[in-house]
N, CA, C and O atoms as a Tinker XYZ file with bonds, in Angstrom:
   472  protein
     1  N     53.692000   24.339000   62.827000    73     2
     2  CA    55.364000   24.890000   62.537000    64     1     3
     3  C     55.958000   23.693000   61.908000    63     2     4     5
     4  O     55.769000   22.624000   62.489000    81     3
     5  N     56.658000   23.694000   60.795000    73     3     6
     6  CA    57.378000   21.885000   59.916000    64     5     7
     7  C     58.430000   22.715000   59.432000    63     6     8     9
     8  O     58.259000   23.696000   58.708000    81     7
     9  N     59.235000   22.406000   59.742000    73     7    10
    10  CA    60.589000   22.585000   59.093000    64     9    11
    11  C     60.518000   21.644000   58.097000    63    10    12    13
    12  O     61.455000   22.036000   57.402000    81    11
    13  N     60.002000   20.521000   57.434000    73    11    14
    14  CA    59.932000   19.289000   56.011000    64    13    15
    15  C     59.213000   20.543000   55.476000    63    14    16    17
    16  O     58.242000   20.972000   56.099000    81    15
    17  N     59.721000   21.265000   54.141000    73    15    18
    18  CA    58.878000   22.434000   53.053000    64    17    19
    19  C     57.729000   20.675000   52.667000    63    18    20    21
    20  O     56.640000   20.327000   53.123000    81    19
    21  N     58.026000   20.465000   52.352000    73    19    22
    22  CA    57.212000   19.075000   51.139000    64    21    23
    23  C     55.927000   18.797000   52.405000    63    22    24    25
    24  O     54.786000   18.731000   51.949000    81    23
    25  N     56.039000   18.680000   53.524000    73    23    26
    26  CA    55.456000   18.087000   54.953000    64    25    27
    27  C     54.263000   19.884000   55.100000    63    26    28    29
    28  O     53.049000   20.033000   55.239000    81    27
    29  N     55.354000   20.828000   54.981000    73    27    30
    30  CA    54.473000   21.875000   55.384000    64    29    31
    31  C     53.745000   22.344000   54.318000    63    30    32    33
    32  O     53.063000   23.362000   54.434000    81    31
    33  N     53.824000   21.575000   53.047000    73    31    34
    34  CA    52.916000   21.623000   51.887000    64    33    35
    35  C     51.827000   21.059000   51.872000    63    34    36    37
    36  O     50.824000   21.460000   51.282000    81    35
    37  N     51.926000   20.130000   52.487000    73    35    38
    38  CA    50.801000   18.549000   52.157000    64    37    39
    39  C     49.607000   19.021000   53.595000    63    38    40    41
    40  O     48.394000   18.846000   53.478000    81    39
    41  N     50.246000   19.619000   54.874000    73    39    42
    42  CA    49.600000   19.467000   55.513000    64    41    43
    43  C     48.506000   20.824000   55.538000    63    42    44    45
    44  O     47.390000   20.773000   56.056000    81    43
    45  N     49.135000   22.131000   54.808000    73    43    46
    46  CA    48.831000   22.932000   54.632000    64    45    47
    47  C     47.006000   22.950000   53.793000    63    46    48    49
    48  O     45.802000   23.148000   53.957000    81    47
    49  N     48.110000   22.563000   52.848000    73    47    50
    50  CA    46.582000   22.563000   51.222000    64    49    51
    51  C     45.182000   21.267000   52.357000    63    50    52    53
    52  O     43.955000   21.310000   52.446000    81    51
    53  N     46.205000   20.337000   52.969000    73    51    54
    54  CA    44.803000   19.061000   53.837000    64    53    55
    55  C     44.195000   20.022000   54.787000    63    54    56    57
    56  O     42.972000   20.150000   54.847000    81    55
    57  N     44.979000   20.678000   55.506000    73    55    58
    58  CA    44.171000   22.190000   56.738000    64    57    59
    59  C     43.562000   23.253000   55.672000    63    58    60    61
    60  O     42.608000   23.788000   56.237000    81    59
    61  N     43.644000   23.526000   54.993000    73    59    62
    62  CA    42.986000   24.553000   53.797000    64    61    63
    63  C     41.635000   24.083000   53.630000    63    62    64    65
    64  O     40.575000   24.586000   54.004000    81    63
    65  N     41.913000   22.850000   52.894000    73    63    66
    66  CA    40.199000   22.291000   52.382000    64    65    67
    67  C     39.217000   21.679000   53.428000    63    66    68    69
    68  O     38.108000   21.160000   53.295000    81    67
    69  N     40.326000   22.015000   54.955000    73    67    70
    70  CA    38.681000   21.738000   55.362000    64    69    71
    71  C     38.638000   23.337000   56.133000    63    70    72    73
    72  O     38.559000   23.190000   57.352000    81    71
    73  N     38.657000   24.182000   55.893000    73    71    74
    74  CA    38.476000   25.802000   56.057000    64    73    75
    75  C     39.340000   26.481000   57.200000    63    74    76    77
    76  O     38.971000   27.350000   57.991000    81    75
    77  N     40.901000   25.716000   57.067000    73    75    78
    78  CA    41.617000   26.473000   58.319000    64    77    79
    79  C     42.871000   27.353000   57.107000    63    78    80    81
    80  O     43.409000   27.148000   56.019000    81    79
    81  N     42.815000   28.579000   58.394000    73    79    82
    82  CA    44.136000   29.142000   56.881000    64    81    83
    83  C     45.003000   28.752000   58.250000    63    82    84    85
    84  O     44.793000   28.848000   59.459000    81    83
    85  N     46.274000   28.178000   57.273000    73    83    86
    86  CA    47.379000   27.963000   57.737000    64    85    87
    87  C     49.017000   28.861000   57.831000    63    86    88    89
    88  O     49.822000   28.338000   57.059000    81    87
    89  N     49.329000   29.496000   58.243000    73    87    90
    90  CA    50.468000   30.208000   58.526000    64    89    91
    91  C     51.277000   29.377000   58.894000    63    90    92    93
    92  O     51.263000   28.816000   59.989000    81    91
    93  N     52.651000   29.090000   57.361000    73    91    94
    94  CA    53.736000   28.312000   57.881000    64    93    95
    95  C     54.926000   28.857000   58.280000    63    94    96    97
    96  O     55.384000   29.798000   57.631000    81    95
    97  N     55.759000   28.242000   59.652000    73    95    98
    98  CA    56.808000   28.895000   59.613000    64    97    99
    99  C     57.923000   27.795000   59.732000    63    98   100   101
   100  O     57.510000   26.653000   59.932000    81    99
   101  N     59.212000   27.974000   59.641000    73    99   102
   102  CA    60.165000   26.523000   59.613000    64   101   103
   103  C     60.737000   26.326000   60.516000    63   102   104   105
   104  O     61.165000   25.175000   60.601000    81   103
   105  N     61.082000   27.326000   61.721000    73   103   106
   106  CA    61.550000   26.767000   63.376000    64   105   107
   107  C     61.101000   27.674000   64.198000    63   106   108   109
   108  O     60.627000   28.802000   64.069000    81   107
   109  N     61.434000   26.695000   65.414000    73   107   110
   110  CA    60.976000   27.784000   66.897000    64   109   111
   111  C     61.348000   29.414000   67.220000    63   110   112   113
   112  O     60.571000   30.160000   67.817000    81   111
   113  N     62.572000   29.787000   66.754000    73   111   114
   114  CA    63.033000   30.756000   66.766000    64   113   115
   115  C     61.587000   31.708000   65.937000    63   114   116   117
   116  O     60.901000   32.565000   66.493000    81   115
   117  N     61.480000   31.325000   64.812000    73   115   118
   118  CA    60.516000   32.165000   63.380000    64   117   119
   119  C     58.673000   32.042000   63.993000    63   118   120   121
   120  O     57.668000   32.681000   63.679000    81   119
   121  N     58.942000   30.753000   65.103000    73   119   122
   122  CA    57.349000   30.534000   65.268000    64   121   123
   123  C     57.263000   31.612000   66.642000    63   122   124   125
   124  O     56.108000   31.894000   66.961000    81   123
   125  N     58.055000   32.063000   67.246000    73   123   126
   126  CA    58.141000   33.006000   68.418000    64   125   127
   127  C     57.922000   34.598000   68.084000    63   126   128   129
   128  O     57.364000   35.553000   68.624000    81   127
   129  N     59.086000   34.206000   66.243000    73   127   130
   130  CA    58.895000   36.003000   66.159000    64   129   131
   131  C     57.654000   36.324000   65.569000    63   130   132   133
   132  O     57.390000   37.493000   65.289000    81   131
   133  N     56.597000   35.083000   65.279000    73   131   134
   134  CA    55.316000   35.124000   64.009000    64   133   135
   135  C     54.376000   35.458000   65.233000    63   134   136   137
   136  O     53.684000   36.441000   64.969000    81   135
   137  N     54.126000   34.915000   66.559000    73   135   138
   138  CA    52.906000   34.945000   66.886000    64   137   139
   139  C     53.468000   36.228000   67.926000    63   138   140   141
   140  O     52.803000   36.470000   68.934000    81   139
   141  N     54.749000   37.053000   67.627000    73   139   142
   142  CA    54.379000   38.510000   68.708000    64   141   143
   143  C     53.547000   39.745000   67.364000    63   142   144   145
   144  O     52.988000   40.809000   67.631000    81   143
   145  N     53.724000   39.165000   66.066000    73   143   146
   146  CA    52.561000   40.361000   65.839000    64   145   147
   147  C     50.936000   39.489000   65.328000    63   146   148   149
   148  O     50.005000   40.208000   64.965000    81   147
   149  N     50.809000   38.422000   65.345000    73   147   150
   150  CA    50.027000   38.163000   64.601000    64   149   151
   151  C     49.473000   37.145000   65.537000    63   150   152   153
   152  O     50.116000   36.369000   66.242000    81   151
   153  N     47.777000   37.306000   65.404000    73   151   154
   154  CA    46.501000   36.915000   66.123000    64   153   155
   155  C     46.631000   35.143000   66.206000    63   154   156   157
   156  O     47.453000   35.276000   65.299000    81   155
   157  N     46.594000   33.838000   66.411000    73   155   158
   158  CA    46.562000   32.832000   65.592000    64   157   159
   159  C     45.614000   31.954000   67.271000    63   158   160   161
   160  O     45.611000   32.038000   68.499000    81   159
   161  N     44.949000   31.171000   66.123000    73   159   162
   162  CA    43.584000   30.549000   67.384000    64   161   163
   163  C     45.166000   29.062000   67.866000    63   162   164   165
   164  O     45.798000   28.846000   68.900000    81   163
   165  N     45.178000   28.606000   66.875000    73   163   166
   166  CA    46.297000   27.350000   67.580000    64   165   167
   167  C     47.377000   27.003000   66.737000    63   166   168   169
   168  O     47.322000   27.005000   65.508000    81   167
   169  N     48.336000   26.711000   67.407000    73   167   170
   170  CA    49.649000   26.009000   66.943000    64   169   171
   171  C     49.476000   24.539000   66.760000    63   170   172   173
   172  O     48.970000   23.729000   67.536000    81   171
   173  N     49.991000   24.360000   65.592000    73   171   174
   174  CA    50.369000   23.022000   65.430000    64   173   175
   175  C     51.801000   23.412000   65.258000    63   174   176   177
   176  O     52.449000   23.976000   64.376000    81   175
   177  N     52.131000   22.734000   66.805000    73   175   178
   178  CA    53.934000   22.288000   66.123000    64   177   179
   179  C     54.608000   21.117000   66.104000    63   178   180   181
   180  O     54.229000   20.064000   66.619000    81   179
   181  N     55.894000   21.362000   65.337000    73   179   182
   182  CA    56.522000   20.345000   65.018000    64   181   183
   183  C     57.566000   20.082000   66.049000    63   182   184   185
   184  O     58.171000   21.083000   66.433000    81   183
   185  N     58.050000   18.423000   66.810000    73   183   186
   186  CA    58.657000   18.649000   68.180000    64   185   187
   187  C     59.897000   18.585000   67.374000    63   186   188   189
   188  O     60.744000   19.385000   67.772000    81   187
   189  N     60.233000   17.906000   66.413000    73   187   190
   190  CA    62.448000   18.430000   66.055000    64   189   191
   191  C     62.048000   19.366000   65.091000    63   190   192   193
   192  O     61.154000   19.381000   64.245000    81   191
   193  N     62.707000   19.944000   65.344000    73   191   194
   194  CA    63.078000   21.390000   64.230000    64   193   195
   195  C     64.472000   21.414000   64.392000    63   194   196   197
   196  O     65.001000   20.748000   65.283000    81   195
   197  N     65.194000   22.195000   63.531000    73   195   198
   198  CA    66.531000   22.432000   63.265000    64   197   199
   199  C     67.235000   23.637000   63.908000    63   198   200   201
   200  O     68.409000   23.751000   64.260000    81   199
   201  N     66.031000   24.661000   63.981000    73   199   202
   202  CA    67.181000   25.532000   64.646000    64   201   203
   203  C     66.364000   25.517000   66.823000    63   202   204   205
   204  O     67.212000   25.826000   67.660000    81   203
   205  N     65.414000   25.294000   67.189000    73   203   206
   206  CA    65.410000   25.392000   68.371000    64   205   207
   207  C     64.360000   24.096000   68.043000    63   206   208   209
   208  O     63.680000   24.055000   67.017000    81   207
   209  N     64.347000   23.171000   68.965000    73   207   210
   210  CA    63.135000   22.637000   68.902000    64   209   211
   211  C     61.967000   22.685000   69.214000    63   210   212   213
   212  O     61.700000   23.882000   69.313000    81   211
   213  N     60.531000   21.707000   69.574000    73   211   214
   214  CA    59.518000   22.207000   69.440000    64   213   215
   215  C     59.080000   22.380000   70.861000    63   214   216   217
   216  O     57.995000   22.865000   71.185000    81   215
   217  N     60.212000   21.851000   71.876000    73   215   218
   218  CA    59.337000   21.136000   73.542000    64   217   219
   219  C     59.955000   22.970000   73.751000    63   218   220   221
   220  O     59.279000   23.688000   74.489000    81   219
   221  N     61.282000   23.606000   73.028000    73   219   222
   222  CA    62.238000   24.769000   73.589000    64   221   223
   223  C     61.273000   25.528000   73.049000    63   222   224   225
   224  O     60.529000   26.190000   73.774000    81   223
   225  N     61.166000   25.528000   71.751000    73   223   226
   226  CA    59.497000   26.902000   71.587000    64   225   227
   227  C     58.423000   27.061000   72.322000    63   226   228   229
   228  O     57.932000   27.943000   73.027000    81   227
   229  N     58.100000   25.659000   71.880000    73   227   230
   230  CA    56.566000   26.087000   73.569000    64   229   231
   231  C     57.407000   25.906000   75.507000    63   230   232   233
   232  O     56.601000   25.789000   76.430000    81   231
   233  N     58.430000   25.908000   75.734000    73   231   234
   234  CA    58.644000   26.583000   76.995000    64   233   235
   235  C     58.543000   27.860000   76.642000    63   234   236   237
   236  O     57.691000   28.491000   77.267000    81   235
   237  N     59.147000   28.435000   75.835000    73   235   238
   238  CA    59.777000   29.752000   75.926000    64   237   239
   239  C     58.071000   30.670000   75.436000    63   238   240   241
   240  O     57.712000   31.659000   76.075000    81   239
   241  N     57.701000   30.422000   74.914000    73   239   242
   242  CA    56.355000   30.975000   73.707000    64   241   243
   243  C     56.027000   30.741000   75.466000    63   242   244   245
   244  O     56.475000   31.698000   76.098000    81   243
   245  N     55.325000   29.646000   76.397000    73   243   246
   246  CA    54.966000   29.582000   77.808000    64   245   247
   247  C     55.338000   30.603000   78.895000    63   246   248   249
   248  O     54.563000   30.860000   79.817000    81   247
   249  N     56.245000   31.035000   78.795000    73   247   250
   250  CA    57.083000   31.384000   79.492000    64   249   251
   251  C     56.902000   33.174000   79.344000    63   250   252   253
   252  O     57.243000   34.150000   80.012000    81   251
   253  N     56.180000   32.934000   78.096000    73   251   254
   254  CA    56.225000   34.824000   78.289000    64   253   255
   255  C     57.083000   35.540000   76.589000    63   254   256   257
   256  O     56.541000   36.474000   75.998000    81   255
   257  N     58.485000   34.863000   76.031000    73   255   258
   258  CA    58.467000   35.289000   75.688000    64   257   259
   259  C     58.202000   35.346000   73.925000    63   258   260   261
   260  O     59.024000   35.114000   73.039000    81   259
   261  N     57.175000   35.626000   73.835000    73   259   262
   262  CA    56.874000   35.721000   72.683000    64   261   263
   263  C     55.441000   36.630000   72.691000    63   262   264   265
   264  O     54.788000   37.007000   71.719000    81   263
   265  N     55.206000   36.830000   74.024000    73   263   266
   266  CA    54.357000   38.390000   74.347000    64   265   267
   267  C     53.381000   37.799000   75.398000    63   266   268   269
   268  O     53.366000   36.570000   75.333000    81   267
   269  N     52.558000   38.316000   76.353000    73   267   270
   270  CA    51.714000   38.000000   76.998000    64   269   271
   271  C     50.736000   37.669000   76.324000    63   270   272   273
   272  O     50.484000   36.479000   76.517000    81   271
   273  N     49.913000   38.246000   75.472000    73   271   274
   274  CA    48.563000   37.824000   74.446000    64   273   275
   275  C     48.822000   36.444000   74.155000    63   274   276   277
   276  O     47.858000   35.781000   74.538000    81   275
   277  N     49.939000   35.549000   73.511000    73   275   278
   278  CA    50.109000   34.126000   73.411000    64   277   279
   279  C     50.187000   33.658000   74.502000    63   278   280   281
   280  O     49.836000   32.548000   74.104000    81   279
   281  N     50.352000   33.486000   75.668000    73   279   282
   282  CA    51.057000   32.972000   76.560000    64   281   283
   283  C     50.100000   31.299000   76.852000    63   282   284   285
   284  O     50.364000   30.227000   77.397000    81   283
   285  N     49.033000   31.837000   76.195000    73   283   286
   286  CA    48.161000   30.733000   76.429000    64   285   287
   287  C     47.284000   29.728000   75.320000    63   286   288   289
   288  O     46.387000   28.891000   75.223000    81   287
   289  N     48.421000   30.615000   74.499000    73   287   290
   290  CA    47.222000   29.836000   73.449000    64   289   291
   291  C     47.445000   28.141000   72.708000    63   290   292   293
   292  O     48.592000   27.846000   72.371000    81   291
   293  N     46.641000   27.405000   72.555000    73   291   294
   294  CA    46.851000   25.846000   72.239000    64   293   295
   295  C     47.230000   25.423000   71.939000    63   294   296   297
   296  O     47.387000   25.647000   70.739000    81   295
   297  N     47.857000   24.351000   72.450000    73   295   298
   298  CA    49.773000   23.995000   70.737000    64   297   299
   299  C     49.306000   22.605000   70.925000    63   298   300   301
   300  O     49.085000   22.101000   72.026000    81   299
   301  N     49.116000   21.787000   69.342000    73   299   302
   302  CA    49.249000   20.639000   69.190000    64   301   303
   303  C     50.593000   20.339000   68.996000    63   302   304   305
   304  O     51.331000   21.239000   68.595000    81   303
   305  N     51.197000   18.827000   69.290000    73   303   306
   306  CA    52.885000   18.595000   69.313000    64   305   307
   307  C     52.517000   17.968000   67.340000    63   306   308   309
   308  O     51.381000   18.093000   66.881000    81   307
   309  N     52.846000   17.794000   67.098000    73   307   310
   310  CA    53.312000   17.587000   65.349000    64   309   311
   311  C     54.321000   16.736000   65.583000    63   310   312   313
   312  O     55.379000   17.322000   65.809000    81   311
   313  N     54.418000   14.757000   65.630000    73   311   314
   314  CA    55.746000   14.402000   65.966000    64   313   315
   315  C     55.689000   12.743000   65.046000    63   314   316   317
   316  O     54.718000   12.117000   64.621000    81   315
   317  N     56.880000   12.497000   65.006000    73   315   318
   318  CA    56.826000   11.122000   64.745000    64   317   319
   319  C     57.172000   10.604000   65.586000    63   318   320   321
   320  O     57.188000    9.384000   65.420000    81   319
   321  N     57.719000   11.169000   67.146000    73   319   322
   322  CA    58.097000   10.720000   68.129000    64   321   323
   323  C     57.065000   10.098000   68.882000    63   322   324   325
   324  O     56.716000   10.800000   69.831000    81   323
   325  N     56.287000    8.717000   68.756000    73   323   326
   326  CA    54.977000    8.094000   69.427000    64   325   327
   327  C     55.373000    6.806000   70.330000    63   326   328   329
   328  O     54.995000    5.657000   70.104000    81   327
   329  N     56.421000    7.329000   71.666000    73   327   330
   330  CA    57.123000    6.415000   72.265000    64   329   331
   331  C     55.952000    6.363000   73.692000    63   330   332   333
   332  O     54.940000    7.021000   73.935000    81   331
   333  N     56.658000    5.255000   74.436000    73   331   334
   334  CA    55.762000    5.716000   76.011000    64   333   335
   335  C     56.278000    6.870000   76.307000    63   334   336   337
   336  O     57.349000    7.247000   75.830000    81   335
   337  N     55.743000    7.392000   76.929000    73   335   338
   338  CA    56.461000    8.511000   78.033000    64   337   339
   339  C     56.138000    9.956000   76.926000    63   338   340   341
   340  O     56.041000   11.040000   77.501000    81   339
   341  N     56.019000    9.942000   75.753000    73   339   342
   342  CA    55.749000   11.249000   74.751000    64   341   343
   343  C     54.805000   11.489000   74.981000    63   342   344   345
   344  O     54.941000   12.219000   75.963000    81   343
   345  N     53.500000   11.384000   74.720000    73   343   346
   346  CA    52.612000   12.209000   75.233000    64   345   347
   347  C     52.873000   13.392000   76.777000    63   346   348   349
   348  O     53.089000   14.601000   76.704000    81   347
   349  N     52.777000   12.662000   77.896000    73   347   350
   350  CA    53.028000   12.927000   79.247000    64   349   351
   351  C     54.266000   14.193000   79.011000    63   350   352   353
   352  O     54.016000   15.348000   79.354000    81   351
   353  N     55.750000   13.774000   78.322000    73   351   354
   354  CA    56.690000   14.976000   78.176000    64   353   355
   355  C     55.839000   15.693000   77.447000    63   354   356   357
   356  O     55.238000   16.388000   78.266000    81   355
   357  N     55.330000   15.991000   76.083000    73   355   358
   358  CA    54.553000   17.069000   75.483000    64   357   359
   359  C     53.936000   18.112000   76.467000    63   358   360   361
   360  O     54.278000   19.269000   76.710000    81   359
   361  N     52.836000   17.280000   76.998000    73   359   362
   362  CA    51.829000   17.935000   77.848000    64   361   363
   363  C     52.349000   18.526000   79.020000    63   362   364   365
   364  O     51.596000   19.423000   79.399000    81   363
   365  N     53.391000   18.373000   79.783000    73   363   366
   366  CA    54.899000   18.576000   81.232000    64   365   367
   367  C     54.660000   20.129000   80.303000    63   366   368   369
   368  O     54.168000   21.112000   80.858000    81   367
   369  N     54.962000   20.139000   79.275000    73   367   370
   370  CA    55.567000   21.537000   78.486000    64   369   371
   371  C     54.851000   22.621000   77.922000    63   370   372   373
   372  O     55.300000   23.598000   77.322000    81   371
   373  N     53.748000   22.340000   78.175000    73   371   374
   374  CA    52.838000   23.133000   78.029000    64   373   375
   375  C     51.339000   22.943000   76.602000    63   374   376   377
   376  O     50.299000   23.596000   76.685000    81   375
   377  N     51.587000   22.078000   75.612000    73   375   378
   378  CA    51.291000   21.473000   74.248000    64   377   379
   379  C     49.796000   20.458000   75.554000    63   378   380   381
   380  O     49.740000   19.855000   76.626000    81   379
   381  N     48.506000   21.121000   73.888000    73   379   382
   382  CA    47.762000   20.609000   74.875000    64   381   383
   383  C     47.236000   19.081000   74.286000    63   382   384   385
   384  O     46.232000   18.379000   74.403000    81   383
   385  N     48.164000   19.037000   73.790000    73   383   386
   386  CA    47.684000   17.473000   73.016000    64   385   387
   387  C     48.688000   17.194000   71.535000    63   386   388   389
   388  O     49.167000   18.164000   70.948000    81   387
   389  N     48.892000   15.952000   71.104000    73   387   390
   390  CA    49.839000   15.698000   70.207000    64   389   391
   391  C     49.129000   14.973000   68.571000    63   390   392   393
   392  O     47.914000   14.935000   68.378000    81   391
   393  N     49.821000   14.626000   67.882000    73   391   394
   394  CA    48.915000   14.004000   66.948000    64   393   395
   395  C     50.545000   13.605000   66.084000    63   394   396   397
   396  O     51.346000   14.429000   65.643000    81   395
   397  N     50.664000   11.971000   66.048000    73   395   398
   398  CA    51.469000   11.373000   65.284000    64   397   399
   399  C     51.318000   11.746000   63.708000    63   398   400   401
   400  O     50.362000   11.888000   62.945000    81   399
   401  N     53.544000   11.885000   63.531000    73   399   402
   402  CA    53.067000   11.704000   62.009000    64   401   403
   403  C     53.462000   10.124000   61.465000    63   402   404   405
   404  O     54.202000    9.268000   61.949000    81   403
   405  N     52.603000   10.147000   60.211000    73   403   406
   406  CA    52.516000   11.375000   59.086000    64   405   407
   407  C     50.834000   11.367000   59.707000    63   406   408   409
   408  O     50.112000   10.433000   60.057000    81   407
   409  N     50.630000   12.724000   59.662000    73   407   410
   410  CA    50.194000   13.357000   59.896000    64   409   411
   411  C     47.893000   12.628000   59.206000    63   410   412   413
   412  O     47.304000   12.592000   58.126000    81   411
   413  N     47.658000   12.385000   60.149000    73   411   414
   414  CA    45.892000   11.823000   59.526000    64   413   415
   415  C     44.924000   13.148000   59.378000    63   414   416   417
   416  O     44.254000   13.580000   60.315000    81   415
   417  N     44.938000   13.446000   58.699000    73   415   418
   418  CA    43.817000   14.942000   58.472000    64   417   419
   419  C     42.314000   14.958000   59.541000    63   418   420   421
   420  O     41.747000   15.984000   59.914000    81   419
   421  N     41.965000   13.755000   59.827000    73   419   422
   422  CA    40.801000   13.329000   60.200000    64   421   423
   423  C     40.906000   13.562000   61.813000    63   422   424   425
   424  O     39.984000   13.978000   62.514000    81   423
   425  N     42.651000   13.093000   62.409000    73   423   426
   426  CA    42.712000   12.721000   63.615000    64   425   427
   427  C     43.506000   14.211000   63.928000    63   426   428   429
   428  O     43.723000   14.352000   65.131000    81   427
   429  N     43.881000   15.110000   63.251000    73   427   430
   430  CA    44.215000   16.433000   63.510000    64   429   431
   431  C     42.888000   17.457000   63.556000    63   430   432   433
   432  O     42.682000   18.281000   64.447000    81   431
   433  N     42.242000   17.272000   62.670000    73   431   434
   434  CA    40.965000   17.729000   63.225000    64   433   435
   435  C     39.939000   17.506000   64.046000    63   434   436   437
   436  O     39.081000   18.364000   64.258000    81   435
   437  N     39.933000   16.350000   64.574000    73   435   438
   438  CA    38.911000   15.830000   65.781000    64   437   439
   439  C     39.741000   16.476000   66.819000    63   438   440   441
   440  O     39.143000   17.386000   67.395000    81   439
   441  N     41.151000   16.228000   67.287000    73   439   442
   442  CA    41.874000   16.994000   67.867000    64   441   443
   443  C     41.865000   18.989000   68.280000    63   442   444   445
   444  O     41.547000   19.486000   69.360000    81   443
   445  N     42.271000   19.651000   67.154000    73   443   446
   446  CA    42.044000   21.041000   66.855000    64   445   447
   447  C     40.317000   21.588000   67.606000    63   446   448   449
   448  O     39.962000   22.415000   68.447000    81   447
   449  N     39.811000   20.838000   66.952000    73   447   450
   450  CA    38.364000   20.623000   67.124000    64   449   451
   451  C     38.161000   20.588000   68.901000    63   450   452   453
   452  O     37.887000   21.553000   69.613000    81   451
   453  N     38.392000   19.167000   69.328000    73   451   454
   454  CA    38.256000   19.946000   70.608000    64   453   455
   455  C     38.704000   20.767000   71.426000    63   454   456   457
   456  O     38.184000   21.376000   72.361000    81   455
   457  N     40.146000   20.729000   70.827000    73   455   458
   458  CA    40.496000   22.228000   71.695000    64   457   459
   459  C     40.007000   23.688000   71.300000    63   458   460   461
   460  O     39.816000   24.712000   71.958000    81   459
   461  N     39.944000   23.524000   70.625000    73   459   462
   462  CA    39.046000   24.894000   69.991000    64   461   463
   463  C     38.022000   25.148000   70.676000    63   462   464   465
   464  O     37.902000   26.062000   71.492000    81   463
   465  N     37.077000   24.189000   70.314000    73   463   466
   466  CA    36.046000   23.962000   71.597000    64   465   467
   467  C     35.707000   24.436000   72.801000    63   466   468   469
   468  O     34.730000   25.017000   73.275000    81   467
   469  N     37.037000   23.943000   73.295000    73   467   470
   470  CA    37.033000   23.721000   74.907000    64   469   471
   471  C     36.758000   22.742000   75.531000    63   470   472
   472  O     36.811000   22.759000   76.761000    81   471
């Protein structure tokens, strides 16, 4: 999920070049709605979005609002917030990891690989 269209297109292209199939949504509510109807391996969640921030969206998804099948889907927070305590705040709401913006494709692939390989 990424609310900035230009960033989203660049990230989608980068991830696609490395074999990922990317489905882009613009906000937290759309993320919940999309997760209800589609199986995904991983969510990359922008922390700052307009309609509902990534923290609230993650809490709701973890709480079952997008359905029981996706409650435990892995999340990577994508954020420009890289201050002390942010990592812990993201993990506390149920995200599995985070990558700082601007997204470094090598870092994203490393983190996603670790999460998906368990």
